C-alpha positions in Angstrom: 0.8 81.7 24.1 -2.0 80.5 22.9 -5.3 78.8 24.8 -4.7 76.5 22.2 -1.2 75.2 23.8 -2.6 75.4 27.4 -5.2 73.0 26.7 -2.4 70.7 25.4 -0.6 71.3 28.0 -3.0 69.9 30.2 -3.9 67.5 28.5 -0.5 66.0 28.4 0.6 66.4 31.9 -2.8 64.7 32.8 -2.8 61.4 30.4 0.7 61.4 31.8 1.5 60.3 28.0 1.5 62.4 24.7 -0.2 60.0 22.8 -3.5 59.3 25.0 -3.4 63.7 24.8 -3.6 63.4 20.7 -6.4 61.7 21.3 -8.1 63.3 24.1 -8.2 67.1 21.9 -8.3 65.2 18.4 -5.5 66.4 17.1 -1.8 64.4 15.7 0.4 63.1 18.2 3.1 65.9 16.1 0.6 68.4 16.9 0.7 68.1 20.2 4.5 67.8 20.5 5.3 70.5 18.4 2.8 72.9 20.1 4.1 71.6 23.7 8.0 73.1 22.5 6.8 76.4 21.4 5.3 77.0 24.6 8.6 75.2 26.3 10.4 77.9 24.1 8.0 81.0 24.9 8.9 80.3 28.4 12.6 79.3 28.6 12.2 76.1 29.9 11.4 72.9 29.3 7.3 71.3 31.3 8.0 68.0 30.9 10.5 65.0 31.6 10.3 63.2 28.4 13.4 60.8 29.4 11.2 57.8 30.9 8.2 56.3 29.5 5.6 58.3 30.8 6.1 61.4 30.2 6.0 64.0 34.0 6.2 67.7 34.8 9.2 69.2 35.8 9.8 71.7 39.0 8.5 74.8 35.9 5.9 72.0 35.0 4.3 72.1 38.3 4.1 75.1 38.7 2.3 76.4 35.6 -0.3 73.8 36.0 -2.3 75.1 38.1 -2.2 78.9 36.3 -2.6 76.8 32.6 -6.0 75.5 34.6 -7.1 78.9 36.0 -6.9 80.1 32.4 -9.0 78.1 30.5 -11.3 77.9 33.4 -11.5 81.7 33.1 -11.6 81.0 29.2 -14.1 78.6 29.5 -16.7 81.4 31.6 -16.7 83.5 29.2 -18.2 81.9 26.6 -20.9 80.3 29.3 -21.0 84.0 30.9 -22.3 85.1 27.1 -24.1 81.9 26.2 -26.1 82.1 29.3 -27.4 85.6 28.9 -28.0 84.2 24.6 -29.8 81.0 26.1 -27.9 79.3 24.2 -24.3 76.9 26.0 -21.9 76.0 24.3 -18.7 74.7 25.1 -17.2 71.3 25.3 -18.4 68.4 27.7 -16.4 65.0 29.0 -19.1 62.5 29.9 -17.0 59.5 31.3 -18.5 56.3 31.5 -16.5 52.6 32.9 -15.6 49.7 30.7 -18.4 47.0 30.0 -20.9 49.0 30.9 -24.3 50.0 28.6 -26.5 51.7 30.3 -29.2 53.2 27.6 -30.7 55.9 29.3 -27.5 57.4 29.4 -27.5 56.9 25.5 -30.8 58.6 26.4 -30.1 61.6 28.0 -27.1 62.4 25.5 -29.0 62.5 22.9 -31.7 64.9 23.8 -28.8 67.1 25.8 -27.2 66.9 22.4 -31.1 68.4 20.8 -31.6 71.4 22.9 -28.3 72.4 23.2 -25.8 71.2 19.1 -23.1 73.8 20.5 -21.5 72.1 22.6 -19.4 69.7 21.6 -19.9 65.8 23.3 -17.1 63.4 24.3 -17.2 60.0 25.6 -14.9 58.3 27.1 -14.3 54.9 28.3 -12.1 54.1 31.5 -11.8 51.9 34.9 -14.1 53.8 37.9 -11.0 54.7 39.4 -9.3 56.2 36.8 -12.6 57.7 36.1 -13.7 59.1 39.9 -9.4 60.3 39.1 -10.2 62.5 36.0 -13.7 63.9 37.6 -11.3 65.5 40.6 -8.8 66.3 38.1 -11.0 68.2 36.1 -10.4 66.3 32.9 -13.9 64.7 32.7 -17.1 67.3 33.8 -19.0 63.6 35.0 -19.2 60.5 34.6 -20.9 57.4 35.2 -18.7 55.2 37.4 -19.2 52.0 39.7 -18.1 52.7 43.2 -19.5 50.8 46.6 -21.7 53.1 48.3 -21.4 56.9 49.0 -20.1 59.6 46.9 -16.8 59.2 46.1 -14.5 61.9 48.3 -15.1 65.7 47.1 -17.5 64.6 44.6 -21.2 64.7 44.2 -23.1 61.8 43.2 -26.5 60.5 41.5 -27.0 57.2 42.6 -28.5 55.0 39.4 -28.5 51.5 40.7 -28.4 49.4 43.8 -28.3 45.8 43.6 -26.7 42.7 45.6 -24.3 40.6 44.2 -24.9 36.9 43.5 -23.1 34.0 42.3 -23.5 32.9 38.6 -23.1 29.4 37.9 -24.1 26.5 34.9 -26.3 23.8 35.2 -25.0 21.2 37.7 -21.9 22.8 39.2 -22.3 21.8 42.5 -23.7 26.2 43.7 -26.2 25.6 41.7 -27.8 22.7 44.0 -27.5 25.2 46.7 -30.9 27.5 48.0 -27.9 30.1 50.3 -24.0 30.9 49.0 -22.0 33.1 51.2 -18.9 33.7 50.7 -17.2 30.9 52.6 -18.9 28.6 49.5 -17.3 31.1 47.0 -13.4 30.4 47.8 -14.2 26.1 47.7 -14.3 27.5 43.8 -12.2 29.6 41.4 -13.6 33.1 41.0 -14.5 34.8 37.6 -15.1 39.1 38.3 -14.0 42.3 37.2 -10.9 43.7 38.1 -9.7 46.1 40.8 -11.1 49.2 40.1 -14.4 48.6 39.8 -17.5 49.1 42.0 -18.3 45.5 41.9 -15.1 44.4 42.7 -14.4 46.9 45.7 -17.9 45.4 47.4 -16.6 42.0 47.2 -13.0 42.3 48.1 -14.4 44.4 51.0 -16.8 42.1 52.0 -14.2 39.0 52.2 -11.4 41.2 53.4 -13.7 41.6 56.6 -14.2 37.8 57.2 -9.8 37.1 56.2 -10.6 35.1 53.2 -9.3 34.7 50.4 -10.7 33.7 47.2 -9.4 32.1 44.5 -9.7 34.9 41.7 -9.3 32.5 38.4 -9.7 35.2 35.4 -10.8 38.8 35.6 -12.8 40.9 32.6 -14.1 44.1 32.2 -17.1 43.1 30.7 -20.0 40.8 32.1 -20.7 39.1 29.0 -17.1 38.3 29.0 -17.9 37.6 32.9 -20.8 34.9 31.9 -19.4 33.1 29.0 -16.2 32.0 30.7 -18.7 30.7 33.6 -21.1 29.4 31.8 -18.0 27.5 30.1 -16.9 25.8 33.6 -14.1 28.1 34.1 -15.4 29.8 36.8 -18.4 31.0 39.8 -19.2 34.6 37.9 -19.8 37.5 40.7 -22.1 39.9 39.1 -24.9 42.4 39.6 -28.4 41.1 40.1 -30.1 42.4 36.8 -26.5 41.3 35.1 -27.0 38.2 35.8 -30.6 38.2 35.1 -29.7 38.7 31.1 -28.1 35.3 31.3 -30.5 32.9 33.0 -30.6 30.9 29.9 -27.3 29.4 30.9 -26.6 30.0 34.9 -28.0 29.8 37.6 -28.0 33.0 40.5 -27.6 32.8 43.6 -27.6 35.6 45.7 -24.8 35.7 48.7 -26.3 36.1 51.9 -23.5 38.1 53.7 -22.5 40.5 51.1 -25.1 42.9 51.8 -24.0 45.5 50.9 -24.8 46.9 47.4 -23.3 47.7 44.3 -23.8 50.6 43.2 -24.1 52.5 39.2 -23.3 56.2 39.9 -23.2 59.4 37.7 -20.4 61.9 39.7 -19.6 65.1 39.0 -17.1 68.2 41.3 -19.4 70.9 40.1 -22.5 71.9 38.8 -21.3 75.9 37.5 -20.7 74.8 34.1 -24.1 75.2 32.5 -23.4 71.9 29.7 -23.1 69.7 33.8 -26.4 71.2 35.5 -28.5 70.4 32.1 -26.7 67.1 32.0 -28.1 65.8 35.1 -31.4 67.3 34.5 -31.3 65.0 31.1 -30.3 61.6 33.2 -32.2 62.5 35.9 -35.5 62.0 34.2 -33.9 59.7 31.0 -33.5 56.6 34.1 -36.7 57.4 36.1 -38.1 56.0 32.9 -39.3 52.7 33.9 -37.5 49.8 31.5 -34.5 48.2 31.8 -31.2 49.9 32.7 -28.7 47.7 31.1 -28.1 46.2 27.4 
């Protein structure tokens, strides 16, 4: 039994898919499958049920997962302990970033971290905010930039990067562009273009609508602000964006703050533990990068 086999086993268990697990550990799918089969032969039992489209753990696999994670954590701790003594941080750092959000200070922080600690292999993963939060909780992602409603996700620490009100953005000539005040009830008379469920902005919007028992007509959904703005500019619906997102499209869209959504949408870095020195160092670089003046969204 080898550590790499345990690493592949944990990756398949968390991704529930051999292809995604192979991408995560950066080897071929056939290589992952072969190593998992070898591990199963050594243990004398199957660890995965492969009969369905989604790979699931067998009873034996569930029993093995906790110990496999512990073994990998212990092996990583050995390298970290030696690295701290020798003033050199090594290992792997997996960073998550919500789809459709480009924050240049995060890239600045990653670049500064890489220059300071070239012995750390950095992986960057894009996904929806809710899936990234679950991956941080599971230990598959060390640190993630996510959109969230106020307060840190349960069981995680958080550093708020952006806190903004929601706005309705419409092209010139749209009825809402002539109003000085816009409410959620005003929006329900028009088709809406917004981000999909699982994003922080959509969570804030949905909760505000539910509080007033409103059912807004969601016409189109997109993960990227550019796509939402383009659809709204073409008259396909009212865009629901954050203040800074809408500001990027002021040449095409008129933004009106949604009066009765006082809860801001947040962008935050979230993490489970700072026992990993790489996480502590990247957080320090991130705080410095985001503290600098200038636009945070590109």
